N, C-alpha and C positions, 0 to 999 in steps of 0.2 A: 149423370145418366140417372134417370129416375124409373121407379116401377109404380104403375098405377092400375086400378082396377078396370077390367074390360068386361061387358060395356057398362056404362053408366058412371054415376057420380061416386066420389069417394077421394080418400087421401092421396098423397103422392109421397113417396119415400125415396130418399135420395141414396143410391147404389154406389156412385163413383163422383168424386170431385174432379177428377181430371177428364171427364167425358168418356165416351165410348160409342161403339155401334155393334151392329150384327149380334144382339142378345139371343141366347139359346138356353133353354131349360136342361138341366142334366136329365139323362134318362131315368135316373132313379128319382128325380124330382125334388132332390135336396139342396141343389146349387143352381145358380144363374151364372152363365158363362157369357163373356162379352169380348169384344175385340178393342183395344186402346188405340188411341190416336198414334202411338209409337209401335202399332201393329203386333202387340203381344196379346196373349188370350189371358183373362183373368177370371177367377171364380170367386163367387161371394155365396157362402151358406145363408140360409134364411129360415125364418119360421113365419108362417102365416096362421092366423085364427080369426075367424069370423071378419071383422073390418079391419083388423090390424095386421101389420107386417113388420118384421124387425130383421133387417140385414146384418151379417156378420161383417168382420173385417175382410175387405177384398185381398186375395193372395195371387200371385202369379201361377198359373196354371201350366204355362210353357213360356221359356225364355226366348224359344225360336221365333223370330220374327217373321210375320206372314206378308204375302204381297198386298201392297196398297192398291186396292180395287176400285178406290173411289166411293166407298161406303156400302159395297156389296159384299156379303159374307165371303171369306176367302177359307172358310172351314165348316166342318160338320164333324159331330161326335159319332165315333162308331157304336153300334147296338150295346157293347158291353160297357159303353161310358169311359173307358180306360185309354182310348187312344183317339186321335184326330185324322180325319182325312183333310189335308190343307195344301193350299198353294203357299209355296214359301217365297219370300223376298229373295231376289237374285243373289245376294251375298250369303244367304243361309243355304242356297241350293248348290253351293260351289261354283258360282260363276256362271253356270249353265242356265239357259232359259228352261222354264218349266214346260214339260210336254205333258198333254193327257190324252188317253186313248179311250174312247167310248166305244163299247161293243154292244151294238144294238141288235135285238132278235137272235141273241146267242143260240137259242134251242133250235131255230130255223136254220141257221149256219150249220150247227151240228148234224142235223138231219140231211143236209144236202151234202156234207163232206163224208158222212158215215151212214150211206143208206143200209136198211137192213138187209 
């Protein structure tokens, strides 16, 4: 996995020798997270000045394996940057399939159920 400037010309800096996908900048802007090919989340600290970029040593952010979604992100960082919302691999979720519930128009539903 590599980092390149966008848009335009510039260098290319290697972040991972083992590949990866679904990169995500940390909320504080100090790390780059990505999902590995074995479905773990890795974090790499970095520094950037002008046209230069220096990556630190990649470290495992979470040993928990995520669901293989075929290259689409299976995670996102919470606003505090300390937790993930993730779709776990079946063996990590206790063998149970992952179920997601999306509640749309929450306040409309609340007004309907609790009229003034």
